[in-house]
C-alpha positions in Angstrom: -67.7 71.2 -58.0 -64.8 68.6 -57.3 -61.2 69.7 -58.7 -59.4 67.9 -61.3 -57.2 66.6 -58.4 -60.0 65.2 -56.6 -61.4 63.6 -59.8 -58.2 61.9 -60.5 -57.6 60.5 -57.0 -61.3 59.1 -57.1 -60.6 57.4 -60.5 -57.4 56.0 -59.1 -59.4 54.7 -56.1 -61.8 53.0 -58.4 -59.0 51.4 -60.4 -57.5 50.3 -57.4 -60.7 48.6 -56.2 -61.1 46.9 -59.6 -57.8 45.6 -59.5 -57.9 44.3 -55.9 -61.4 42.6 -56.9 -59.7 40.9 -59.9 -56.8 39.9 -57.7 -59.5 38.2 -55.3 -60.9 36.6 -58.3 -57.7 35.1 -59.7 -56.5 33.9 -56.3 -60.0 32.3 -55.3 -59.8 30.7 -59.0 -56.4 29.2 -57.9 -57.5 28.1 -54.8 -60.3 26.2 -56.1 -63.1 28.2 -54.5 -65.2 28.8 -57.4 -65.6 25.3 -58.6 -69.2 24.5 -59.1 -70.9 21.0 -58.9 -71.3 19.7 -62.2 -74.2 17.3 -61.7 -77.6 18.1 -61.1 -78.1 16.0 -58.1 -74.9 17.4 -56.5 -76.1 20.9 -57.2 -78.9 20.6 -54.8 -76.8 18.7 -52.1 -74.1 21.6 -52.4 -76.6 24.6 -52.5 -75.6 25.4 -48.7 -71.9 25.3 -49.1 -72.1 27.2 -52.3 -73.9 30.0 -50.4 -71.7 29.9 -47.6 -68.7 30.2 -50.1 -70.2 33.4 -51.7 -71.0 34.8 -48.5 -67.3 34.2 -47.3 -66.3 35.9 -50.6 -68.3 38.7 -50.1 -67.2 39.1 -46.4 -63.5 38.9 -47.6 -64.2 41.5 -50.2 -65.5 44.0 -47.4 -62.5 43.3 -45.3 -60.5 44.1 -48.5 -62.2 47.5 -48.8 -62.0 48.1 -45.3 -58.1 47.5 -45.3 -55.6 50.1 -46.3 -52.0 49.1 -47.1 -48.9 51.2 -48.0 -45.5 50.3 -48.6 -42.4 50.9 -50.9 -40.4 47.9 -52.6 -36.9 48.3 -51.3 -35.3 45.2 -52.8 -34.4 44.9 -56.5 -37.5 44.3 -58.8 -35.8 41.3 -60.4 -34.8 39.9 -57.0 -35.9 36.7 -55.4 -35.9 38.3 -52.1 -38.6 40.6 -51.1 -38.0 43.6 -48.9 -40.8 46.4 -48.2 -39.9 49.6 -46.5 -42.5 52.0 -44.8 -45.2 49.4 -44.5 -48.4 50.4 -42.7 -51.6 48.5 -42.6 -54.9 49.8 -41.2 -58.3 48.1 -40.9 -61.5 50.0 -40.3 -59.2 53.0 -39.4 -57.3 51.0 -36.8 -53.5 50.8 -37.4 -52.1 47.2 -37.3 -48.7 48.1 -38.6 -46.9 51.4 -38.6 -44.1 52.3 -40.7 -42.3 48.9 -40.3 -40.3 46.7 -42.6 -41.3 43.5 -44.5 -38.3 41.3 -45.0 -38.6 37.8 -46.8 -35.7 36.3 -48.1 -35.6 33.2 -50.6 -34.8 29.8 -48.8 -36.1 30.9 -45.4 -39.1 29.4 -43.6 -40.8 32.3 -41.4 -43.1 31.9 -38.5 -45.5 34.8 -38.0 -46.5 35.0 -34.4 -48.3 37.9 -32.1 -51.1 38.0 -29.8 -54.7 37.3 -31.2 -56.1 40.3 -32.6 -52.7 42.1 -33.6 -53.2 41.6 -37.3 -51.3 38.5 -38.4 -54.0 37.0 -40.5 -54.4 40.4 -41.8 -50.8 40.9 -42.9 -51.1 37.4 -44.7 -54.3 38.5 -46.6 -52.6 41.8 -47.7 -49.6 39.7 -49.0 -51.7 37.2 -50.8 -53.9 39.9 -52.6 -50.9 41.7 -53.7 -51.7 45.0 -51.8 -48.2 44.9 -51.0 -45.9 45.7 -54.0 -44.4 42.2 -54.6 -42.9 41.9 -58.1 -45.1 39.8 -60.3 -42.4 37.3 -61.1 -42.8 36.0 -57.5 -46.0 33.8 -57.6 -48.1 33.8 -54.3 -50.2 31.1 -53.1 -52.3 32.0 -49.9 -54.1 29.0 -48.3 -57.6 30.5 -46.9 -60.2 27.8 -46.8 -61.2 24.6 -47.8 -62.3 23.8 -51.3 -65.9 24.0 -52.3 -67.6 20.5 -53.2 -67.5 19.3 -56.6 -67.7 16.0 -58.8 -63.8 15.7 -59.2 -61.8 13.2 -57.2 -59.4 14.5 -54.5 -56.5 13.3 -56.8 -57.8 15.3 -59.6 -58.5 18.5 -57.6 -54.7 18.4 -56.6 -53.4 17.7 -60.1 -55.6 20.4 -61.8 -54.0 23.1 -59.5 -50.8 23.1 -61.7 -52.0 25.2 -64.6 -48.6 25.5 -66.3 -48.0 21.7 -66.5 -51.7 21.2 -67.9 -51.5 23.9 -70.8 -48.1 22.6 -71.5 -49.1 19.0 -71.9 -52.1 20.2 -74.1 -49.8 22.3 -76.3 -47.5 19.4 -76.7 -50.3 16.8 -77.7 -51.5 19.4 -80.2 -48.0 19.8 -81.6 -47.4 16.1 -81.6 -50.7 15.3 -83.6 -49.8 18.1 -86.2 -46.2 16.5 -86.6 -44.8 20.2 -86.8 -42.7 22.9 -85.2 -40.5 20.3 -83.8 -38.1 22.8 -82.1 -41.2 24.3 -80.2 -42.2 20.6 -79.1 -38.6 20.1 -77.8 -38.9 23.1 -75.8 -42.0 22.1 -74.3 -40.7 18.6 -73.4 -37.8 20.0 -71.8 -40.1 22.3 -69.7 -42.2 19.5 -68.9 -39.3 17.4 -67.8 -38.3 20.4 -65.3 -41.7 20.4 -63.9 -41.2 16.4 -63.4 -44.7 16.2 -65.4 -44.4 12.4 -65.8 -44.1 12.1 -61.9 -46.9 14.6 -61.3 -49.7 12.0 -60.4 -47.4 10.1 -58.1 -46.4 13.2 -56.2 -50.0 14.4 -55.8 -50.7 10.8 -54.4 -47.7 10.9 -52.2 -48.8 14.3 -50.7 -52.6 13.3 -50.1 -51.2 10.0 -48.4 -49.2 12.1 -46.2 -52.4 14.2 -45.3 -54.3 11.1 -44.4 -56.0 10.1 -47.7 -55.8 6.2 -48.4 -55.8 5.3 -52.1 -59.5 4.7 -52.1 -60.2 8.2 -50.6 -58.0 9.7 -53.1 -60.5 8.5 -55.8 -63.8 9.9 -54.1 -65.4 12.7 -55.3 -64.9 16.0 -53.4 -68.6 16.5 -52.7 -68.4 13.5 -50.6 -65.9 15.0 -48.1 -66.5 16.8 -44.9 -65.1 20.6 -44.6 -62.2 19.3 -42.7 -61.1 16.9 -45.3 -61.8 19.4 -48.1 -59.3 21.7 -46.3 -56.8 18.9 -46.4 -57.3 18.8 -50.2 -56.7 22.7 -50.4 -53.5 22.1 -48.4 -52.4 19.3 -50.7 -52.7 21.7 -53.9 -50.8 24.4 -51.9 -47.9 21.7 -51.3 -48.2 20.4 -54.9 -48.1 23.5 -56.9 -44.8 24.7 -55.1 -45.3 28.4 -55.5 -42.4 30.7 -55.0 -44.1 32.2 -51.8 -46.3 30.0 -49.7 -48.7 31.5 -47.1 -50.2 29.3 -44.6 -52.6 30.3 -41.8 -52.9 27.6 -39.1 -52.3 24.8 -41.5 -52.6 22.1 -38.6 -56.2 23.0 -37.9 -58.2 19.9 -38.9 -55.3 17.7 -38.9 -54.6 14.7 -36.6 -51.0 14.3 -35.0 -50.1 11.7 -37.7 -50.7 14.3 -40.5 -49.2 17.1 -38.5 -45.9 15.1 -38.1 -46.0 14.5 -41.9 -46.6 18.3 -42.6 -43.8 19.3 -40.3 -41.5 17.0 -42.1 -42.6 18.3 -45.6 -42.4 22.0 -44.8 -39.1 21.8 -43.2 -37.7 21.0 -46.7 -39.5 23.8 -48.5 -36.8 25.6 -50.4 -38.4 29.0 -51.4 -40.3 31.5 -48.9 -42.7 30.1 -46.6 -44.8 32.3 -44.1 -46.9 30.5 -41.7 -49.0 31.3 -38.7 -49.2 28.6 -36.0 -50.2 28.4 -32.5 -47.9 25.2 -31.9 -44.7 25.9 -30.5 -43.6 22.4 -31.5 -44.5 22.8 -35.1 -42.7 26.4 -35.5 -39.7 24.4 -34.0 -39.6 21.8 -36.6 -40.2 24.0 -39.6 -38.9 27.7 -39.3 -35.7 29.0 -39.7 -36.8 32.4 -38.6 -39.4 34.0 -36.5 -41.2 37.2 -37.4 -42.9 38.8 -34.1 -45.5 41.4 -34.7 -45.4 43.5 -31.6 -46.5 47.0 -31.1 -47.6 47.5 -34.5 -43.9 46.6 -35.8 -42.4 43.5 -37.3 -39.3 42.2 -35.5 -37.2 39.5 -37.0 -35.3 36.6 -35.0 -33.0 34.1 -36.5 -33.7 30.4 -35.5 -36.8 28.5 -34.6 -39.4 29.5 -31.9 -37.0 28.2 -28.9 -34.3 30.3 -30.0 -36.5 33.3 -30.4 -37.7 33.0 -26.9 -34.1 32.6 -25.7 -32.9 35.6 -28.0 -35.7 37.7 -26.9 -35.2 37.2 -23.2 -31.5 38.2 -23.6 -32.3 41.4 -25.7 -35.0 42.4 -23.2 -32.8 41.8 -20.2 -30.1 43.9 -21.9 -32.7 46.7 -22.8 -33.9 47.0 -19.3 -30.4 47.1 -17.9 -29.6 50.1 -20.4 -33.1 51.6 -19.5 -32.4 51.5 -15.9 -28.8 52.9 -16.2 -30.1 55.8 -18.4 -33.0 56.4 -15.7 -30.4 56.6 -12.9 -28.0 58.9 -14.5 -30.9 61.2 -15.5 -32.0 61.3 -12.0 -28.6 61.9 -10.9 -28.1 64.7 -13.1 -31.3 66.5 -12.5 -30.7 66.3 -8.7 -27.1 67.8 -9.1 -28.5 70.7 -11.4 -31.5 71.3 -9.0 -28.9 71.7 -6.1 -26.0 73.5 -7.5 -27.4 75.2 -10.5 -27.6 78.5 -8.5 -24.7 77.9 -6.2 -21.0 79.0 -6.3 -19.7 79.7 -9.8 -17.6 76.5 -9.9 -20.5 74.6 -9.0 -22.9 76.4 -11.4 -20.5 75.6 -14.3 -20.5 71.9 -13.4 -24.4 71.9 -13.2 -24.4 73.5 -16.6 -22.1 70.8 -17.9 -24.4 68.3 -16.7 -27.3 69.9 -18.2 -25.7 69.7 -21.6 -24.7 66.0 -21.1 -28.4 65.4 -20.2 -29.8 67.4 -23.3 -27.4 65.3 -25.7 -28.4 62.2 -24.0 -32.2 63.1 -24.6 -31.4 64.2 -28.0 -29.6 61.2 -29.4 -32.5 58.9 -28.2 -33.3 57.0 -24.9 -33.7 53.4 -24.4 -37.6 52.5 -24.1 -38.7 50.3 -21.2 -39.5 46.9 -22.4 -43.3 46.7 -22.7 -44.3 42.8 -22.0 -47.1 41.3 -23.3 -50.3 41.4 -21.3 -50.5 38.3 -19.3 -53.5 36.4 -19.7 -55.2 34.1 -17.4 -58.3 31.5 -18.0 -60.3 30.3 -15.0 -62.5 27.5 -14.4 -64.5 27.8 -11.3 -64.6 25.3 -8.6 -66.9 22.5 -9.7 -67.3 20.8 -6.3 -66.8 17.1 -5.3 -69.0 14.2 -6.5 -67.8 10.5 -5.6 -66.6 8.0 -8.3 -67.5 6.3 -10.4 -68.4 9.7 -12.5 -68.9 8.0 -15.7 -68.6 4.2 -16.6 -68.5 2.8 -20.1 -69.6 -1.0 -19.9 -69.3 -3.0 -22.9 -69.9 -0.2 -25.4 -69.9 -0.6 -29.2 -70.9 1.8 -31.8 -71.5 2.3 -35.4 -73.4 5.1 -37.2 -75.7 2.9 -39.2 -76.5 -0.6 -39.9 -74.6 -0.4 -43.3 -71.4 0.8 -41.8 -68.6 -0.8 -39.8 -68.2 -0.4 -36.1 -66.1 2.6 -35.0 -65.7 1.0 -31.5 -66.3 -2.5 -30.1 -66.5 -3.7 -26.4 -65.1 -0.4 -24.9 -64.7 -0.9 -20.9 -63.3 2.0 -18.9 -64.2 4.5 -16.3 -63.4 8.3 -15.8 -63.4 10.4 -12.6 -62.7 14.0 -11.5 -59.1 13.2 -11.3 -59.0 12.0 -14.9 -56.3 13.8 -17.3 -56.4 12.0 -20.5 -55.3 12.8 -24.2 -57.1 10.9 -26.9 -54.8 10.5 -30.0 -54.9 8.5 -33.2 -55.7 8.9 -36.9 -58.7 10.9 -38.4 -61.9 8.6 -38.6 -60.7 6.5 -35.8 -63.5 8.0 -33.4 -61.9 10.4 -31.0 -64.6 13.1 -31.5 -67.3 10.2 -31.6 -66.1 8.9 -28.1 -66.6 12.3 -26.5 -70.1 12.7 -28.2 -71.1 9.3 -26.6 -69.8 10.3 -23.2 -71.8 13.4 -23.7 -74.9 11.6 -24.6 -75.3 13.1 -28.1 -74.7 9.7 -29.5 -76.2 6.4 -28.3 -74.3 3.3 -28.0 -75.2 0.4 -30.3 -74.6 -2.0 -27.7 -73.5 -1.8 -24.1 -74.3 1.2 -21.5 -72.7 4.6 -20.7 -73.5 5.1 -16.8 -73.2 8.7 -15.3 -73.3 9.9 -11.9 -76.8 11.6 -11.4 -75.4 15.2 -10.6 -72.5 15.3 -12.9 -72.1 18.5 -15.2 -70.4 18.1 -18.3 -68.8 20.8 -20.7 -67.8 20.2 -24.3 -65.4 22.6 -26.3 -65.5 21.7 -30.1 -64.2 23.5 -33.3 -67.7 24.5 -34.3 -68.8 26.3 -31.2 -67.8 29.7 -32.2 -70.4 29.0 -35.1 -73.3 29.0 -32.5 -72.4 32.7 -31.2 -74.8 35.4 -31.9 -72.6 37.5 -34.2 -74.8 40.7 -33.7 -74.4 40.7 -30.0 -71.3 41.9 -28.1 -69.7 39.5 -25.9 -71.1 41.3 -22.9 -74.6 41.2 -24.0 -74.2 37.5 -25.3 -73.1 36.3 -21.8 -75.8 38.5 -20.1 -78.3 36.8 -22.3 -76.9 33.3 -21.5 -76.6 33.8 -17.8 -79.4 36.1 -16.7 -78.8 35.2 -13.1 -75.9 37.6 -13.1 -77.6 41.0 -12.9 -74.6 43.5 -12.9 -72.9 44.3 -16.1 -69.9 45.1 -14.2 -69.8 41.7 -12.7 -70.1 40.3 -16.0 -67.3 42.4 -17.4 -65.1 41.1 -14.7 -65.9 37.4 -15.7 -65.2 38.2 -19.4 -62.1 40.0 -18.7 -60.5 36.8 -17.1 -60.4 35.4 -20.7 -58.6 38.2 -22.3 -61.5 40.2 -23.5 -61.4 44.0 -22.3 -62.5 47.5 -23.0 -64.1 47.9 -26.5 -63.8 44.1 -27.1 -66.3 43.4 -24.6 -69.0 45.7 -26.2 -68.1 45.4 -29.9 -70.2 43.1 -31.9 -68.8 39.4 -31.9 -68.8 39.4 -35.8 -66.1 42.0 -35.6 -63.7 40.0 -33.3 -60.8 38.0 -34.5 -61.4 34.2 -34.7 -58.9 33.8 -31.4 -61.1 36.4 -29.5 -64.4 34.5 -30.4 -62.9 31.3 -28.9 -62.3 33.1 -25.7 -66.1 33.9 -25.6 -66.9 30.4 -26.0 -64.2 29.7 -23.2 -66.0 32.1 -20.9 -69.5 30.7 -21.8 -68.1 27.2 -21.1 -66.3 27.9 -17.9 -69.4 29.6 -16.4 -71.6 26.2 -16.7 -69.4 25.1 -13.9 -68.7 21.5 -15.3 -67.4 18.7 -13.4 -65.9 17.3 -16.6 -64.3 19.1 -19.4 -64.1 17.5 -22.8 -61.9 19.6 -25.0 -61.9 18.8 -28.8 -59.1 20.7 -30.6 -59.4 23.7 -28.1 -56.3 25.3 -29.5 -57.4 26.3 -32.9 -57.4 30.0 -33.5 -55.7 30.9 -30.0 -52.2 32.3 -29.8 -49.5 30.7 -27.9 -49.6 32.8 -24.9 -53.3 32.0 -24.8 -52.6 28.2 -25.0 -50.3 28.5 -22.2 -53.0 30.3 -20.1 -55.4 27.4 -21.0 -52.9 25.0 -19.9 -52.5 26.6 -16.5 -56.1 26.8 -16.0 -56.4 23.2 -16.8 -53.9 22.2 -14.3 -55.5 24.2 -11.4 -58.9 22.9 -12.3 -60.7 20.5 -10.0 -62.5 18.3 -12.6 -61.7 15.7 -14.9 -60.4 16.4 -18.4 -60.4 14.4 -21.8 -58.4 16.1 -24.6 -58.3 15.7 -28.4 -55.7 18.2 -29.8 -53.0 18.0 -32.3 -50.8 20.3 -30.3 -48.2 18.1 -28.7 -47.1 20.8 -26.3 -50.6 21.4 -24.8 -50.8 17.5 -24.3 -47.6 17.5 -22.7 -48.6 20.3 -20.3 -51.8 18.9 -19.1 -52.3 15.1 -19.9 -51.2 12.5 -17.3 -52.2 9.5 -19.7 -52.2 9.2 -23.6 -55.0 6.9 -24.9 -54.7 5.7 -28.6 -58.1 5.3 -30.4 -57.4 2.9 -33.3 -58.6 -0.3 -34.6 -62.2 -0.1 -33.0 -60.7 0.0 -29.5 -58.8 2.1 -27.1 -55.3 1.4 -25.8 -53.1 3.2 -23.0 -49.8 4.3 -24.5 -46.8 3.3 -22.4 -44.9 6.7 -22.5 -45.5 10.4 -23.0 -46.8 12.3 -25.8 -43.0 13.1 -27.1 -42.4 9.4 -27.3 -45.6 8.9 -29.5 -44.3 11.6 -31.8 -41.2 9.7 -32.3 -43.2 6.7 -32.8 -45.4 8.5 -35.6 -42.1 9.8 -37.2 -40.9 6.4 -37.4 -43.9 5.0 -38.8 -44.2 7.9 -41.7 -40.5 7.1 -42.5 -41.0 3.5 -42.9 -44.2 4.2 -45.1 -42.1 6.7 -47.2 -39.4 4.0 -47.8 -42.1 1.4 -48.8 -43.9 3.6 -51.6 
């Protein structure tokens, strides 16, 4: 029979599980993830998305149940700062954080960084679901995924997230109609004025415009948008509601460079608590006032943006190694002295005993640890051999998706060879990904011709490649299945290891890997096709900063040609020799580097803001 104590523990666990599920439901409702299509017609079209949303909810619940978090609120319960002591986080029994502290101060914007798989997204999820004891007066908005399709317009979806304003407006309308409780009505009007309720629609429209929505798009129903655009609506809701604590996980994914620049400037003025995960050093520099580094299961705090963090960390680690080496030299010297003279004359023996006591005091007071560097990661693209130019020729090509739609491109003329190093930039919808699909042969020109060398092999990386992985297989088994000509598992282990997947990661089911680790499986698969041309469409999504640097080095060492679509200014600066702007149905070469293009975008955004 279970003891009373065991029964009480079991009951508490059940109550905690129910509370967690209730918090998930509340958070999902705020994020608009339970909105159902209203029309019968839309219900049929959206069944797949609704099913996927339900599966994601179930997956999130399973993750929640597999996660254990402990911590103690160390700040005052009424404070606007959050300090959690003795914070630990485990997932499926694996420790991600151990006895560390979480310190989030009002008015600060934190960049949470660390290697893929260390638990950054898991920590954000634990905060968002209030598994960490954060006071209830601090409202939290955790942006997790795109909104489910529904019949409301993009503008309506943003406006409706502000539940307090909506309830106050309804109550004010009711009291005004009854012509009673004048004092209560005045209080409501004062609160609405504080919320800038009369400017709510204009503010929602401004945010959507900044994220790339034209006036016409703002009036389109959400069911008519792709997942990427619905993600932008979810991001607009997060910015519109102005929560006290805003949690963003890779907010620049699915954004073009124009929207990235706008979002950077928008978040740089956030006045409460912002915690964001981003792989873009450029974005972190523009937004963050502080950096939190998740390293060796601890949270380490640095003042300043990403560049300042790098400088400070290098200085601290240099001083730490100097102290470590000095201590080790002292220990070695004292041990040698004790060994040589410990049994000598009385005078020498006394000196040896004195040094032994000094050594014991040093050890007891705590020795400096050796600096443990992050594992260096190297990507690798095998030699593809040479083929003579022209490799791909685009001759008078025009393209549109159907007769009833306008042209994406008209009369394109250009060629690309093995020495091509081009970044494609331009607003969403201008046709960057479409161009890569045309060059791949996945789409056919409406007019004109694309000629390719008869032996050219092209590899394309795109944002949805991870969806094609067989999740029940391990990376090792998946690669052995894709490349049966490699017979020995040890040889394949070495190949996969080049992309930062080692040990248990190679033999665990792919579904248990982080998003960044899944991307590495895709890069291993892509590279081993041995392509002459690499078409990389948003390759940095879900990769950590160190992995992106390794990817840049691999691209620069690669013998073939490369075309890149990316919202990461730093990667473009590292690997692209030319910038091609896709806009107004054509492609033009930008006279300058990507940083000059960013300044051009900033000027354009400032002008548009002034005109609104």
